[in-house]
N, C-alpha and C positions, 0 to 999 in steps of 0.2 A: 504494500500500500504506500503510495506517495502522499506526502503532506505538502500542501501548497499554502503559503501565507496569504492572508487577505489584508485589506487596508486596516483592519483592527487586529492587533497581534494575537489575541486570545481566541479568535474565531479562525477555524482551519477548514480548508477545502480538502477533502480526501479523494484520491483517485485510486481505485483498485487495480491490481494486475489482472488483466483479462486473458484467459486462455481460450482461444477460438480455433475452430476448424470447420469442415464442411457440415458438421452436425449442429453447430451452434456455438455456444460459449459457456464457460464456467468462471466464476470469480467468487472470492471470499468477501463477504460484506462486513463481517465483524469478528474480532477475536479479542476477548477481554484482556488477556495478558499483553498483547501488542498495544492495545489502547492505553492501558496503565503505564506501560514503559515509554510510549512515545507522546502521549497527550496529557492525560490526567488520571489520577487514581480515584475514580468514582464508580459506583455501581448503578446500573440501570434497573429500575424497579417496575417499569410499565412500558408497553409498546402499543402505539396507536396506529390506526390506518384511517386515511380519509380518502373519499372519492369526491371530486369536484368537477363541475362543468366549466368549459371555456368562459373566461371573463370573470370568474369568481375570484374575489379577494378575501382571504381569511387573515385577520389580524388588524392591528399589531397587538398580540396578547402577551401577558406576563402574570406571574403569581408573585406576590410580595413576601408572604410569610413562609411559603413553600416554593422557593424558586426552582425552576426546572432547567437543567441542562438538557439539550436535545441533540440527537444525532439523526439528521433528516436525509432521506433518500426517496427517489421516485421510481416506482416499479412499472408504471406505464404513463406515457405522456411527458409533458414538460411544464415546469413552473419557474417563476422568478422568485427566489427565496430571499427574504430580507430579515436582518436583525439589527436592533438599535441598542447601543450600550446605555444601560440605566444605572451603572455603578458610579455614584457621585465621585468616588476617590480615583477613578480610572482616568488616564490621560486621554482616552477616547470617549469620555462621557458625552452623550448626545450625538455621537456619530453613528452612521449606518453603513452597512456593507450589504451588497446584493449579488446573487449568483444564480446562473441558469443551472438547474438540476433537471436531468431527464433520464428516461429509461435508456436512451441511446448513449449519453456520455457516462452514465453509471456513477457520477460523482455524488459524494455525500458532504453535508455541511455539519461541522461540530459547532454548536452554539452553547457556550457555557452558561451556567446559572447567572442571573443578573441582567439578562437581555430581554427586550420585547421581541417577538417573532411573528412573522406573517409571510404569506406568499400569494402570488397572482398566477392563475392558470392560463398558460399560453396556448396549449394544444386543445383539441376538441374536448378532451377530458383528461384528468390526471388522477392517479392513485399514488398516494404518498404513505410511507411508513416512517415513523419516528420513535426512537427509543428515548425515554425520559428518566432523569435521575431522581425525580420525586413524583409522588402521586398527584393526579389531577384533583384539585380542590375547588369546586365551583364557587364556594363562598369567598375564595381568595383570588379569583380571576379578575384582572383589570385589562383595559384596552386603551390604546392610543389611536387617534385618527390616522388612517392610512395616508391622508393627503395633508397632514399638518405642514404648514408653510415653513415653520422653523426647522423642520427636518429636511425638507426639499428632496424627498426620495424620488429618484428618477425611475418610476415604474414603467415598464415597456407595454403600456396599454395598447390594445389591438384596434381600438376605434375611439371615436369621440364620445361614445356613450359611457356612462359611469359604470364602474365595476359592479358586479352582483355582490351585495353585502348582506350579512345577517342583521336583524334589528339591533342586536348588541353592538355590532361594529358601526352601524349608522349612528348610534348614540354615543360613541366613544369620545373621550375628552382629548384635549390637546396635550402635547409634550409638556408644556409649562404647568399644566394641571396634574400631571402624573405624579405618582409616588415613586421615589427612587430608592435604590439600595445604597447603603453607606459604605 
């Protein structure tokens, strides 16, 4: 597995070694020992899968009391995956990084605890898997507006129509109104 740096030092783009031939391909998506040796010594306690249609934007979500580190990958389709640093003591506080993840490129994104996370579906539909370092706690979930002007995220929107949002994401507050990690 190759590790690629992103514009935020703690966020890493992972590229697996793919073994392919006329039958198809094989690649390892996760190995706990390797992850601990090369990235961070954390345990994953939950794995989630989402299915979303083209134009859907999920996020930007975070949990404050139970922050989740996430290892995100796409098993079908393509997304633009974004995370925003909410760690007040970090040199990259308030900055974002975004990456195309797809079934074709097989890349994964490691997003440490302390970040808001979201993604936009570029393909007709997308299936995403993500491992989490803490359990989902609905009472602890918070959201930041996807289009907050102070963040200026350069989403690769497919048309002039607004993205498809959940009611929760439509009601999200601004980055200035967010709770931050110390």
